[in-house]
N, CA, C and O atoms as a MOPAC input file, in Angstrom:
PM7 MOZYME 1SCF
protein

 N      0.80600 1    -1.18000 1     0.00000 1
 C      0.00000 1     0.00000 1     0.00000 1
 C      0.84900 1     1.24300 1     0.00000 1
 O      2.04400 1     1.21900 1     0.29400 1
 N      0.20000 1     2.31200 1    -0.33500 1
 C      0.90200 1     3.59300 1    -0.34800 1
 C      0.96300 1     4.14900 1     1.07100 1
 O     -0.00600 1     4.04500 1     1.82300 1
 N      2.08800 1     4.73200 1     1.43300 1
 C      2.18000 1     5.30800 1     2.78300 1
 C      1.24000 1     6.50800 1     2.92800 1
 O      1.08000 1     7.30900 1     2.00700 1
 N      0.61600 1     6.61100 1     4.12300 1
 C     -0.29100 1     7.73600 1     4.35700 1
 C      0.40200 1     8.76200 1     5.24500 1
 O      1.28700 1     8.42600 1     6.03200 1
 N     -0.00700 1     9.99800 1     5.10900 1
 C      0.60800 1    11.06800 1     5.88900 1
 C      0.08100 1    11.02100 1     7.32100 1
 O     -0.91600 1    10.36100 1     7.61400 1
 N      0.76700 1    11.73000 1     8.19400 1
 C      0.36200 1    11.77900 1     9.59600 1
 C     -1.02200 1    12.40100 1     9.74200 1
 O     -1.81200 1    11.97200 1    10.58300 1
 N     -1.31600 1    13.40200 1     8.93400 1
 C     -2.62600 1    14.06600 1     8.98500 1
 C     -3.74200 1    13.10300 1     8.57800 1
 O     -4.79500 1    13.05400 1     9.21400 1
 N     -3.50000 1    12.34800 1     7.52000 1
 C     -4.49800 1    11.37100 1     7.08400 1
 C     -4.71100 1    10.29600 1     8.13600 1
 O     -5.84100 1     9.87700 1     8.38500 1
 N     -3.62000 1     9.85100 1     8.75600 1
 C     -3.71700 1     8.83400 1     9.80600 1
 C     -4.50800 1     9.37500 1    10.99500 1
 O     -5.33100 1     8.66300 1    11.57100 1
 N     -4.25900 1    10.64600 1    11.36500 1
 C     -4.98000 1    11.24600 1    12.50000 1
 C     -6.47600 1    11.32100 1    12.19300 1
 O     -7.30400 1    10.99100 1    13.04200 1
 N     -6.81600 1    11.75200 1    10.99000 1
 C     -8.23200 1    11.83400 1    10.59900 1
 C     -8.88100 1    10.45200 1    10.58800 1
 O    -10.02300 1    10.29600 1    11.02000 1
 N     -8.14900 1     9.44500 1    10.09000 1
 C     -8.68500 1     8.08000 1    10.06000 1
 C     -8.92000 1     7.55400 1    11.48000 1
 O     -9.95300 1     6.94600 1    11.76100 1
 N     -7.94200 1     7.79500 1    12.37900 1
 C     -8.09200 1     7.34700 1    13.76500 1
 C     -9.24200 1     8.06600 1    14.45400 1
 O     -9.98000 1     7.46200 1    15.23300 1
 N     -9.39300 1     9.35300 1    14.16800 1
 C    -10.47500 1    10.12300 1    14.77200 1
 C    -11.82900 1     9.60200 1    14.30000 1
 O    -12.76200 1     9.47100 1    15.09100 1
 N    -11.92800 1     9.30500 1    13.00800 1
 C    -13.17700 1     8.76300 1    12.46100 1
 C    -13.47000 1     7.40600 1    13.10000 1
 O    -14.61500 1     7.09700 1    13.43100 1
 N    -12.42000 1     6.60500 1    13.26900 1
 C    -12.58900 1     5.29200 1    13.88900 1
 C    -13.09500 1     5.43800 1    15.32800 1
 O    -13.98800 1     4.70100 1    15.74600 1
 N    -12.53100 1     6.37900 1    16.08300 1
 C    -12.99300 1     6.60700 1    17.45400 1
 C    -14.44600 1     7.05300 1    17.47500 1
 O    -15.20900 1     6.63700 1    18.34700 1
 N    -14.84000 1     7.90000 1    16.52100 1
 C    -16.22800 1     8.35900 1    16.45400 1
 C    -17.17700 1     7.20100 1    16.15900 1
 O    -18.32800 1     7.21100 1    16.59600 1
 N    -16.69600 1     6.20700 1    15.42100 1
 C    -17.52500 1     5.03200 1    15.14300 1
 C    -17.67600 1     4.16500 1    16.38900 1
 O    -18.72200 1     3.54600 1    16.58800 1
 N    -16.65400 1     4.11500 1    17.22000 1
 C    -16.66500 1     3.25300 1    18.40000 1
 C    -17.47700 1     3.86600 1    19.53400 1
 O    -18.29500 1     3.17600 1    20.14200 1
 N    -17.26900 1     5.15000 1    19.83500 1
 C    -17.87300 1     5.76900 1    21.01500 1
 C    -18.36200 1     7.17500 1    20.68800 1
 O    -17.85800 1     7.84000 1    19.78400 1
 N    -19.35800 1     7.60100 1    21.45400 1
 C    -19.86200 1     8.96800 1    21.30200 1
 C    -19.14600 1     9.92500 1    22.23700 1
 O    -19.34100 1    11.13900 1    22.16700 1
 N    -18.31000 1     9.36900 1    23.12000 1
 C    -17.59700 1    10.21500 1    24.07900 1
 C    -16.55300 1    11.04800 1    23.35300 1
 O    -15.82700 1    10.55200 1    22.49100 1
 N    -16.49100 1    12.32500 1    23.72000 1
 C    -15.50800 1    13.21600 1    23.11400 1
 C    -14.81300 1    14.00700 1    24.21200 1
 O    -15.36800 1    14.22100 1    25.28900 1
 N    -13.60800 1    14.43200 1    23.92600 1
 C    -12.87300 1    15.24500 1    24.89100 1
 C    -13.53400 1    16.61300 1    25.01500 1
 O    -13.98500 1    17.17200 1    24.01500 1
 N    -13.59700 1    17.15400 1    26.21700 1
 C    -14.16400 1    18.49600 1    26.36100 1
 C    -13.24100 1    19.52300 1    25.71900 1
 O    -12.03600 1    19.29700 1    25.61100 1
 N    -13.80400 1    20.65200 1    25.29500 1
 C    -12.95200 1    21.68200 1    24.68700 1
 C    -11.98700 1    22.27600 1    25.71000 1
 O    -12.28500 1    22.34000 1    26.90300 1
 N    -10.85300 1    22.69700 1    25.23300 1
 C     -9.83500 1    23.27700 1    26.10000 1
 C    -10.20500 1    24.72900 1    26.39300 1
 O    -10.20900 1    25.56600 1    25.49000 1
 N    -10.51600 1    25.02700 1    27.65800 1
 C    -10.93500 1    26.37800 1    28.03100 1
 C     -9.75700 1    27.24700 1    28.45900 1
 O     -9.83400 1    28.47500 1    28.42500 1
 N     -8.69100 1    26.61400 1    28.85100 1
 C     -7.54600 1    27.36300 1    29.36900 1
 C     -6.44000 1    27.40100 1    28.32100 1
 O     -6.41400 1    26.60400 1    27.38300 1
 N     -5.55000 1    28.32800 1    28.50500 1
 C     -4.43200 1    28.41100 1    27.57500 1
 C     -3.52700 1    27.19800 1    27.78600 1
 O     -3.51200 1    26.61300 1    28.86900 1
 N     -2.78500 1    26.82500 1    26.76900 1
 C     -1.89500 1    25.67200 1    26.92200 1
 C     -0.80900 1    25.94100 1    27.96500 1
 O     -0.58300 1    27.08300 1    28.36600 1
 N     -0.16000 1    24.89300 1    28.38600 1
 C      0.87300 1    25.00200 1    29.41800 1
 C      1.97000 1    25.97100 1    28.98800 1
 O      2.31700 1    26.06200 1    27.81000 1
 N      2.49900 1    26.68500 1    29.96200 1
 C      3.55900 1    27.64900 1    29.67900 1
 C      4.80200 1    27.26300 1    30.46500 1
 O      4.72200 1    26.74600 1    31.57900 1
 N      5.93700 1    27.52300 1    29.86400 1
 C      7.19200 1    27.28100 1    30.56500 1
 C      7.47400 1    28.45500 1    31.49300 1
 O      7.32700 1    29.61300 1    31.10300 1
 N      7.87700 1    28.15100 1    32.71800 1
 C      8.22900 1    29.18000 1    33.69400 1
 C      9.69000 1    29.03300 1    34.06400 1
 O     10.25900 1    27.94300 1    34.01800 1
 N     10.27100 1    30.13600 1    34.42300 1
 C     11.64100 1    30.06500 1    34.93200 1
 C     11.59600 1    29.50000 1    36.34900 1
 O     10.54200 1    29.47500 1    36.98400 1
 N     12.72200 1    29.06000 1    36.82400 1
 C     12.80600 1    28.50700 1    38.17900 1
 C     12.37000 1    29.55900 1    39.21000 1
 O     11.66800 1    29.23900 1    40.17000 1
 N     12.78900 1    30.80600 1    39.00600 1
 C     12.45700 1    31.86700 1    39.95200 1
 C     10.94500 1    32.09300 1    40.02200 1
 O     10.37600 1    32.24100 1    41.10300 1
 N     10.29900 1    32.11600 1    38.83400 1
 C      8.84100 1    32.30300 1    38.81100 1
 C      8.13500 1    31.13300 1    39.48100 1
 O      7.16900 1    31.32400 1    40.22000 1
 N      8.61400 1    29.93600 1    39.22300 1
 C      8.01800 1    28.74900 1    39.81300 1
 C      8.13900 1    28.76400 1    41.33300 1
 O      7.18200 1    28.44400 1    42.03800 1
 N      9.29700 1    29.12800 1    41.82800 1
 C      9.50700 1    29.19000 1    43.28400 1
 C      8.61700 1    30.26200 1    43.90000 1
 O      8.02800 1    30.04400 1    44.95900 1
 N      8.51300 1    31.41800 1    43.24700 1
 C      7.66700 1    32.50000 1    43.76600 1
 C      6.20600 1    32.05700 1    43.84500 1
 O      5.52000 1    32.34500 1    44.82600 1
 N      5.73800 1    31.36700 1    42.82700 1
 C      4.34500 1    30.88500 1    42.83100 1
 C      4.15200 1    29.84600 1    43.92200 1
 O      3.13600 1    29.86500 1    44.61800 1
 N      5.10700 1    28.94300 1    44.08300 1
 C      4.99100 1    27.92000 1    45.11700 1
 C      4.97900 1    28.52900 1    46.51400 1
 O      4.21800 1    28.08900 1    47.37500 1
 N      5.81200 1    29.53200 1    46.74400 1
 C      5.83900 1    30.19600 1    48.04800 1
 C      4.51200 1    30.89200 1    48.30200 1
 O      3.97200 1    30.81100 1    49.40500 1
 N      3.98100 1    31.57500 1    47.29500 1
 C      2.69800 1    32.26500 1    47.42900 1
 C      1.58000 1    31.26400 1    47.73700 1
 O      0.74700 1    31.51800 1    48.60700 1
 N      1.55800 1    30.14000 1    47.03700 1
 C      0.53000 1    29.12900 1    47.27100 1
 C      0.67600 1    28.52000 1    48.66200 1
 O     -0.32400 1    28.23700 1    49.32400 1
 N      1.91300 1    28.31500 1    49.10900 1
 C      2.14500 1    27.74500 1    50.44000 1
 C      1.64500 1    28.69800 1    51.52200 1
 O      1.01700 1    28.26300 1    52.48700 1
 N      1.92000 1    30.00500 1    51.36800 1
 C      1.45700 1    30.98600 1    52.35100 1
 C     -0.06500 1    31.04300 1    52.39900 1
 O     -0.65100 1    31.11700 1    53.47900 1
 N     -0.71200 1    31.00700 1    51.22300 1
 C     -2.17200 1    31.02800 1    51.18200 1
 C     -2.73900 1    29.77100 1    51.83700 1
 O     -3.73000 1    29.84300 1    52.56300 1
 N     -2.12000 1    28.62800 1    51.58600 1
 C     -2.55900 1    27.36500 1    52.18300 1
 C     -2.41500 1    27.39900 1    53.70100 1
 O     -3.32400 1    26.98500 1    54.42100 1
 N     -1.27900 1    27.89000 1    54.18800 1
 C     -1.06100 1    27.95700 1    55.63200 1
 C     -2.04200 1    28.91300 1    56.29900 1
 O     -2.49000 1    28.65400 1    57.41600 1
 N     -2.38300 1    30.01300 1    55.63300 1
 C     -3.35600 1    30.95900 1    56.18100 1
 C     -4.73100 1    30.30400 1    56.29600 1
 O     -5.41700 1    30.46600 1    57.30600 1
 N     -5.12600 1    29.57700 1    55.27700 1
 C     -6.41600 1    28.88400 1    55.32000 1
 C     -6.40700 1    27.82600 1    56.41500 1
 O     -7.39500 1    27.67100 1    57.13300 1
 N     -5.30800 1    27.10100 1    56.54900 1
 C     -5.20800 1    26.07200 1    57.58700 1
 C     -5.28000 1    26.69000 1    58.97900 1
 O     -5.90600 1    26.11500 1    59.87000 1
 N     -4.65400 1    27.84800 1    59.18500 1
 C     -4.70000 1    28.51500 1    60.48500 1
 C     -6.12300 1    28.95800 1    60.81500 1
 O     -6.57300 1    28.80800 1    61.95100 1
 N     -6.83300 1    29.50400 1    59.82500 1
 C     -8.22200 1    29.92000 1    60.06100 1
 C     -9.09500 1    28.72300 1    60.40900 1
 O     -9.93300 1    28.79600 1    61.30800 1
 N     -8.89200 1    27.61300 1    59.68900 1
 C     -9.67700 1    26.42100 1    59.94900 1
 C     -9.37100 1    25.86000 1    61.33500 1
 O    -10.28200 1    25.43700 1    62.04700 1
 N     -8.10300 1    25.85600 1    61.72000 1
 C     -7.72400 1    25.36500 1    63.04500 1
 C     -8.32800 1    26.23500 1    64.14500 1
 O     -8.80800 1    25.71500 1    65.15200 1
 N     -8.30600 1    27.55900 1    63.95600 1
 C     -8.90400 1    28.45900 1    64.94200 1
 C    -10.40700 1    28.23100 1    65.04900 1
 O    -10.96700 1    28.25900 1    66.14500 1
 N    -11.05400 1    28.00700 1    63.92100 1
 C    -12.49500 1    27.76000 1    63.93000 1
 C    -12.81600 1    26.45300 1    64.65500 1
 O    -13.74900 1    26.40200 1    65.45600 1
 N    -12.04700 1    25.39800 1    64.37600 1
 C    -12.28300 1    24.11800 1    65.04300 1
 C    -12.03300 1    24.22500 1    66.54700 1
 O    -12.77700 1    23.65200 1    67.34300 1
 N    -10.98800 1    24.95500 1    66.93500 1
 C    -10.68400 1    25.12800 1    68.35300 1
 C    -11.80000 1    25.89200 1    69.05300 1
 O    -12.20000 1    25.53800 1    70.16200 1
 N    -12.30300 1    26.94200 1    68.40400 1
 C    -13.39700 1    27.71700 1    68.98900 1
 C    -14.64200 1    26.85200 1    69.14400 1
 O    -15.35300 1    26.96100 1    70.14300 1
 N    -14.90900 1    25.99800 1    68.16600 1
 C    -16.07300 1    25.10400 1    68.26900 1
 C    -15.88200 1    24.09800 1    69.39600 1
 O    -16.83100 1    23.79800 1    70.12000 1
 N    -14.67600 1    23.57700 1    69.55400 1
 C    -14.41800 1    22.58700 1    70.58700 1
 C    -14.52500 1    23.20200 1    71.98600 1
 O    -14.98500 1    22.54500 1    72.91900 1
 N    -14.10300 1    24.45100 1    72.12900 1
 C    -14.13900 1    25.11400 1    73.43600 1
 C    -15.45900 1    25.82000 1    73.68800 1
 O    -15.63600 1    26.45000 1    74.73100 1
 N    -16.39000 1    25.72100 1    72.74100 1
 C    -17.70100 1    26.35600 1    72.84800 1
 C    -17.59800 1    27.85800 1    73.07800 1
 O    -18.31400 1    28.41500 1    73.91000 1
 N    -16.72800 1    28.49200 1    72.35700 1
 C    -16.58000 1    29.94400 1    72.44500 1
 C    -17.58900 1    30.57000 1    71.50100 1
 O    -17.61600 1    30.26700 1    70.30900 1
 N    -18.40500 1    31.43400 1    72.03900 1
 C    -19.40500 1    32.11400 1    71.22100 1
 C    -19.06000 1    33.60000 1    71.17900 1
 O    -18.76200 1    34.21300 1    72.20400 1
 N    -19.10300 1    34.15400 1    69.99900 1
 C    -18.85100 1    35.57800 1    69.84300 1
 C    -20.19900 1    36.29300 1    69.85300 1
 O    -20.99100 1    36.14600 1    68.92100 1
 N    -20.45700 1    37.05800 1    70.89400 1
 C    -21.71200 1    37.78700 1    71.01700 1
 C    -21.47100 1    39.26800 1    70.77200 1
 O    -20.35400 1    39.76600 1    70.90800 1
 N    -22.53200 1    39.95100 1    70.41300 1
 C    -22.41400 1    41.39900 1    70.22600 1
 C    -22.31400 1    42.07700 1    71.57800 1
 O    -23.02900 1    41.73700 1    72.52000 1
 N    -21.41900 1    43.03600 1    71.65200 1
 C    -21.21900 1    43.78000 1    72.88700 1
 C    -21.77100 1    45.17700 1    72.69200 1
 O    -21.29000 1    45.93800 1    71.85200 1
 N    -22.78600 1    45.50800 1    73.47800 1
 C    -23.39900 1    46.83900 1    73.38400 1
 C    -23.39200 1    47.47300 1    74.77700 1
 O    -24.36300 1    47.32700 1    75.51900 1
 N    -22.32600 1    48.16500 1    75.14000 1
 C    -22.24600 1    48.72300 1    76.49600 1
 C    -23.30500 1    49.78700 1    76.75800 1
 O    -23.70800 1    49.98100 1    77.90500 1
 N    -23.75700 1    50.47000 1    75.73400 1
 C    -24.74900 1    51.51800 1    75.93400 1
 C    -26.16500 1    51.02900 1    75.63900 1
 O    -27.12900 1    51.77800 1    75.80000 1
 N    -26.29100 1    49.78000 1    75.20900 1
 C    -27.59200 1    49.27600 1    74.79200 1
 C    -28.42800 1    48.73000 1    75.92800 1
 O    -28.07400 1    48.85800 1    77.10100 1
 N    -29.52900 1    48.12700 1    75.56700 1
 C    -30.48400 1    47.60200 1    76.52600 1
 C    -29.91000 1    46.42400 1    77.31000 1
 O    -30.24900 1    46.24600 1    78.48000 1
 N    -29.06300 1    45.62900 1    76.70000 1
 C    -28.51600 1    44.44800 1    77.35800 1
 C    -27.69000 1    44.82100 1    78.58200 1
 O    -27.67900 1    44.07800 1    79.56300 1
 N    -27.00500 1    45.95000 1    78.54400 1
 C    -26.17300 1    46.32300 1    79.68100 1
 C    -27.01000 1    46.79900 1    80.86600 1
 O    -26.51400 1    46.82100 1    81.99200 1
 N    -28.23000 1    47.17000 1    80.64700 1
 C    -29.07300 1    47.67800 1    81.71400 1
 C    -29.84500 1    46.56800 1    82.43000 1
 O    -30.44700 1    46.82500 1    83.47300 1
 N    -29.84500 1    45.36400 1    81.91000 1
 C    -30.64100 1    44.29400 1    82.47800 1
 C    -30.16200 1    43.88000 1    83.86300 1
 O    -30.98400 1    43.55000 1    84.71900 1
 N    -28.87400 1    43.89000 1    84.10100 1
 C    -28.36600 1    43.43300 1    85.38600 1
 C    -28.28800 1    44.55100 1    86.42900 1
 O    -28.01800 1    44.27900 1    87.59900 1
 N    -28.51400 1    45.76600 1    86.03500 1
 C    -28.41500 1    46.88200 1    86.98100 1
 C    -29.76700 1    47.15600 1    87.63000 1
 O    -30.80700 1    47.18000 1    86.97200 1
 N    -29.71400 1    47.35400 1    88.89300 1
 C    -30.92800 1    47.73000 1    89.60000 1
 C    -30.66600 1    49.02600 1    90.33200 1
 O    -29.61400 1    49.20200 1    90.94600 1
 N    -31.60300 1    49.91200 1    90.26600 1
 C    -31.44900 1    51.16700 1    90.96200 1
 C    -32.18600 1    51.03100 1    92.28500 1
 O    -33.39000 1    50.77800 1    92.30700 1
 N    -31.45500 1    51.20100 1    93.40100 1
 C    -32.07200 1    51.10100 1    94.73600 1
 C    -31.91300 1    52.42300 1    95.46600 1
 O    -30.91600 1    53.13100 1    95.32000 1
 N    -32.89000 1    52.71500 1    96.22300 1
 C    -32.83600 1    53.88700 1    97.06700 1
 C    -32.42900 1    53.41000 1    98.44500 1
 O    -33.08000 1    52.53600 1    99.01800 1
 N    -31.35300 1    53.97900 1    98.98700 1
 C    -30.82800 1    53.53700 1   100.25900 1
 C    -31.65200 1    53.99000 1   101.46800 1
 O    -31.40500 1    53.54600 1   102.58900 1
 N    -32.60000 1    54.84700 1   101.24600 1
 C    -33.39200 1    55.34700 1   102.38000 1
 C    -34.39100 1    54.39900 1   102.88100 1
 O    -35.11400 1    54.70800 1   103.82900 1

């Protein structure tokens, strides 16, 4: 037989796959992979690590507060709540 080009082979394989299954790859929504320098890669990794540690600290604080049953209530020193425990007595 005559040799076929890579493009023809790709089209033939694609047609064959379409005959076998209806499943198709989803379209690529993001830009293709980019090469980064070592410095850029390290900077991104450090930034991601700091963001991860910050999220972990917030989660740990939240879990600790839940375990210790700490409730954050509104504090209104001039409001009605502060007057509930005060009683005005006349000493006479």
